[in-house]
N, C-alpha and C positions, 0 to 999 in steps of 0.2 A: 234787155228788156226789164221795163218797168213792173215793179213788185213778184220779179221774179229772184229765191234765196236758195243757193244750194251748197251743201255739206259735200266739201272734195279730197278726195285723197288721193294722189299723182303720185306712180308708182317712181316716177322718175326726179319727183322734186325734192321731197325731206321736207324738213323743217326748220327753217336757223333763227333766229333771232338777231335782231340790230339794227341797223343803217344799210346791211351789206343784202337783205334779205329779199329786197322786189327782185333786184338785178341777180341773184345767184337763183329765183327761181325761172325769171324769164329766159337763163342764161341753159337751165335744167330743161325745159318745156321745150327751149330750140335744138337741145342734143339728143331729145325721146322725139320730137318730128323727125329728126333728122335720121336715126339709127331704125326708124319704121319703115324707111325704106328696102324694100326687098334687092335681091341681087341682078332682079329686073329691070328693075327703074321705078316698078311701083310698089303704094302703099298698099300692105298687104294685110293692115289694122282692119278693123270693122266694129261696132259698137251694137251692142245686145244692151237690152230695156225689158225688167217682168217690171208691167203696173195692172194691180187693182185700183179698173177705176173709179170704182163705185156703181153700181144699176141706179136705174132713174127714179130716184125716193122724192117726189116732192116734199114730205116733210122735214127735209135734210135742212130746212130752212133757207140761209142765205150761203150755203155748201149743195143744193138742189145742183142737178145736172144740168138743168138749162140758164142757171146763172154760170156756172162751167165751163158747156163743154166747149166753148170759143178761147179761155186761157189754155185749157186742155190741148185743143191743137193745133193753137199759137206756139204752147212750149215745144213739143215733142217737133214739130217744126224745124223752130229753132234749136235743141239735141240733137235735130235729124241719123238717131239710130238707123242701123242697117236692119236691121228684127227686131221686130218691141212682143212680146209673149205676154196679151190681154187677161185683164180676169172683170168679169158680173158683166162682162159687157150683154144686155140687150139685143131686140134686132134692129130696135130704131136708132141707138145708140152707134151701132156697130155701121151704120148707112150713113151717121153722119161723118164719122170720124173714115169713113171713107171716101167721103164726097167733100173732105176738106184736109187730106193729106196727100195734094201732088202727088204722082212717080210712085205709091205705096196701092199697093195691092191687099188681100188676104182672103186667108181659107179661114173654115171655122162654124161650125152648127149649133143650134142651140140644143139645150142635156135633153129638157126634156121630151121631143121627140126627132129627136136627130138632122131637123130640120129648121125652123125658125123661131122654135116655140122654147123660153127657158133663156137662163143666162150662156153665153157662150164663151168660151176661152179661144178667142180668136189670135194667129200670127198673121199681124202686117208684116208687110217684106218692101226693101226698097225693089220696087224689078228693074233697073238696070246693072243689078249687083247680082241679084238670085233669082233663079228660075227655079220653079218649083216639078218637082222629078214627080211624083207621088206622094198623097197626103191620106190623114185619114181622122177617125176617134176611136177613144178607147171608153170606154163606160167604167167608173174606177167601182168593182162588182167583181162578186163569185161568175157572172158571166158579162164579162166584157165588151162581148158584142152585140150583147141583146142591148136596143137601144131604148132610152129611157130608165134604164133598172139603177136600183139601190142597191146597196152593197153594205153588208155585216150593219151595225146599230150607226151609221150613216142615216141624218135627219134627209137629204136630198137626193139626188141624183147627181154625181159629179164625172168630171170626163176630163180626159187628156186626151188636147190634140198632138200630131205625130203630123211631118211634115220631111219630107230629102228632098234635100234642096243640093242644086250643083250653083255654087259659086263662079258668077262667070267671069270673073280677075284670074283666081288660081285653077281654072280648071278642075275643082274636086267636088266629092260629094258630101254633103254636111246632113246629121241628123238632129233634127232638131222639135221638142216636146213643150207644150204649155202644158202648164196642168191647176185647178183650183182643190185642192182637200174639202173634207165634210169639218164645218167647224164645230160638229157633236160628238160625233162618235169617234172616241179613240182608238177602238179598236177597227175602225177603220179608215183613220190619216195611217194607220202602221200598214194593215195590208196594203193598202192603198200605195204604198211606198215600195213593198214587194214586187206585187205585181208592175209597176214601173221600171223596178231595175230590171225584171226578170223578159218585159219586153223591146228592153234596147240590146239585152242578150243574146234573146233569139231574133233580131232585125234588122240592129245596129251594126251587130260585126264588128265590123275593124273601124267602121267613121269616126269621122270625131262625130263628137256626139253634146249638144248644150241641151238645157232643161232648166225651164224658168217658171215658177209660180209661186201660188201664194198658198201654204204649206201648211196655214193656220199652226204652226208648231215653231217652237225654237231649236238652235241645237243643243240643246240641253233634254230633246223628247229621244225617244225610239222612233218615229220616221226617221229623220233624220240620220242617227247614227244605221239606219238602215240604207238609207240614200249614198252613205260616205261612206258606206261600211265597205270589212275587207272583201273581196270580187267583185264589188260594183263598179271598181275604176272611174268612181266621178268625184272630183272635188269641190269644193266649194270655191268658188269665186276669190269669196273675198279671204282666203285663208294665207295668209301672207303678214310676217312681222311688218311690211310697208303699212299694208289696210289697216291697223288693228286700230287706229281710233275711229274710220269710218265703215270698220265690220262692226263693232262696238255699239252702233248708234239703230236707235229700231227702227222700223218698217211702219206700222199701225198706228200710225199718229188719233183714230178717232174723230177724228176735227179737231184736234186741239183736248178730248174728253183724257190724254193716259198722259200724265206726266212721264211715265217711264214704259216707254211703246217698246214691244216684243219684237225682237227680227223673226219674220215671219215670211217674209217676201227675199226668194234666193236666188240666185241662176248660178248650176249647176255644171262643170265642164268635165269633158274627157278625151282626151285626145290631143287637147288646144297645149300650143307649144308655146303659149306666155299671154299672164292677164295683164297687163300694162296698165289700168287703172279701175278703179271700182272707187264707184260714186253712190250715196244716195241723194236724190234732188230736191230737196226740203222745199219748196215753191209753194207759195202764194202771193196774193193780189189782192192786198190789205189783210180783210180779216177774211177771208176769201179762203177755205185748202183750195188744193188742186184735186183734192179727195180724199179717204180716211185713210189712202195711203199711202206714203211715198213712193214714189216711183224710185225702180234699182238700175242703175246702167253699169255697166264694165264698157273695157275695150279691150277685144282683144286680137294676137297676133298668129 
């Protein structure tokens, strides 16, 4: 696709110099694809994305949603993740994406009223791979079931959308969560991390877990250490030496206003057998950014 630029780290590729590099990479890709076939003859891998799409703000100029929306949906169709955790999605944006991603459905509500008002943190999924068993919304506050509640020192209501999926291929259940932490409240981010870890321990039990989100913090900050700390069971999907270069990539680009963006968009996993691939999708169309955040996509097995 013209204008699509990606930064990729492949788990089975590695980096080699010299004239043999291209052939070696192709060979390693072939090996990786071959090895992803399960004993039943099926490829048991699937792709997960976290993507802050940026709310519809007309003052964004060339990067305004009206200009980007087709680029967003076409890119998603090309990358074809099985599940996407999105952030900053307004009702009309969710409707547009839903109408232009054939084969996908989504769950989620607006954070202000639990229906359509305010930003969603929706979970889009491929209907031919996953079936929703149950889902709901957690408000990141001292009263997580109080619709529209604002927690601690947060500026705005913040939510976590959770989904219990059935993987139609493996027949196994999967617990998926998608969230967006507050951008102002330091205490709110810390307590939101604790709330989500506790919720997973209480409700996910022994299920495989995937947590996506814009955490508005980096791996140097306390909320991150709570999320991946001892006892949580969660692991950063890019925490592997083979992904070191891409893991160092920032995800908040600010439409190009930040020369050293922080890595605040993450995918955390629990009881997942293998993280095959980690990618930061640096997608642009001319001078237009896909969002003020780069999407992050992983392949899991």
